[in-house]
N, C-alpha and C positions, 0 to 999 in steps of 0.2 A: 507279216509284211504290210498289211493294210493299216495297222496302227502307226507304222513309220510314216506313211504318206499322210495320215490324219495329223500327226504332230508337225510334220514339215509344212503342211498347208496352214495349220493354226499359227505357226511361227511367222510364216509369210504374211498372213493377214494382220497379225499384230504389228509387224514392221511397216506395212503399208498404212495402217491406221495411225501409227506414230508419226510417220512422215507427213501425212495429210494434216493432222492436228498441229504439228510444228509449223507447217507452211501457213496455216490459217492464223496462228498466234503471231507469227512474224509479220504478216500482212496487216493484221489488226493493230500492231504496236507502232508502226511507222508508215509515213507516206513517202513513196519513192518520187524523186524529182529528176527530171532530165537535166542535161547540161544547162540549158537556158533558164529553166525555173530555178535551179540551184544558184546560178550566177546572179539572177535578178534579186534573190533574197539575201545574199551574202552580208550586205551592210547592216541589216537589221537583226541578224541572228548570231548566236554563239556557234561558231564553226569548230567542231571537235573531230580531230583525226585520231582514229583508234588503232592505227598501225603502230608497230613497235618503234621505239625512239630512233634506232639506226635507219629505218626506212623513212621516217619523218624527217630526220636530219638531211638525208640524201636529197629530198625534194618534197614540198608540200604546198597546198593552196595558200596563197597570201592571206594572212589574217587568221589562220586556223591555230588552234591550241592542240597540243598532243596529250592525250590520255590513253595510253596503250590498253588494249582490250584485256591484257593479262593483269592489269592493275585497276581496271575500270570500277569494279565493285568497291574498292577502297577509296577511290578518288573522285567519284562523280558528284559528291555532295556539294562541291563548290559551284556547281552550275545553278543558274537562276531559273526559277520556275515561271517567271513572268515574261520571258523572252523565248522566241523559237530556238530550238536546238537543231543544227544541221550536222549530221554525222557523215563521215567519210572514212573509208577503209581502202584496202588494196583493190578488191574486186566486187564488193557488195555483199559479203557474207557476215563479217564481224559486226557491221552496223546493226544488223538485226538483233544480235545478242545484246549489244549496248542499249538499243531501243527498248528491248524487253525489260532490262534492268531498270531503266529510267521509268518506264510505264508502271512497273510494280511499286515504284517509290513516289508516285504522284505527279510525274511530269507528263504533260499532255500534248504540247506543241512540238512534235518530233518529225523530222524529215531526214532523208538520206539520199546521197548521190547515187543514182542508178548506175551500176557498172563500176563504181568505185573510182579511186584515184587513177587507175590505169587508163580509164576512158576520158579523164579530165583534159580539156583543151584550153582552159582559161589560164590566167596568170598563176605562176608558181614562184616560190622562193627556193633556191637550191644552192648547195655548196659549189663554189667555183674552183 
């Protein structure tokens, strides 16, 4: 019986360590911006929406480009390394994945909208 608890505890510790490492890698890869900070930098940045096309088509931040997270690893190469990249997703999760992919490939000026598109209060373009 005691070996069961030892294994269970070991698995729990591994999961916790994995979550902490993931959290730290996410925070290191990208800078979170609040609504005002994101809005203030829009004009000088490449704004990339990583939601799926159907969600993007339904409504998106004016001036953003759509590169769905499911296709991101195949399509990010067209982004410029000499301009800031502003990432946006539905709720602030997929942007971390996109940022980590970009960071691994030499991109450094990376930002994301804290809370994602669902929290965005600025101008949007949507289907009428």
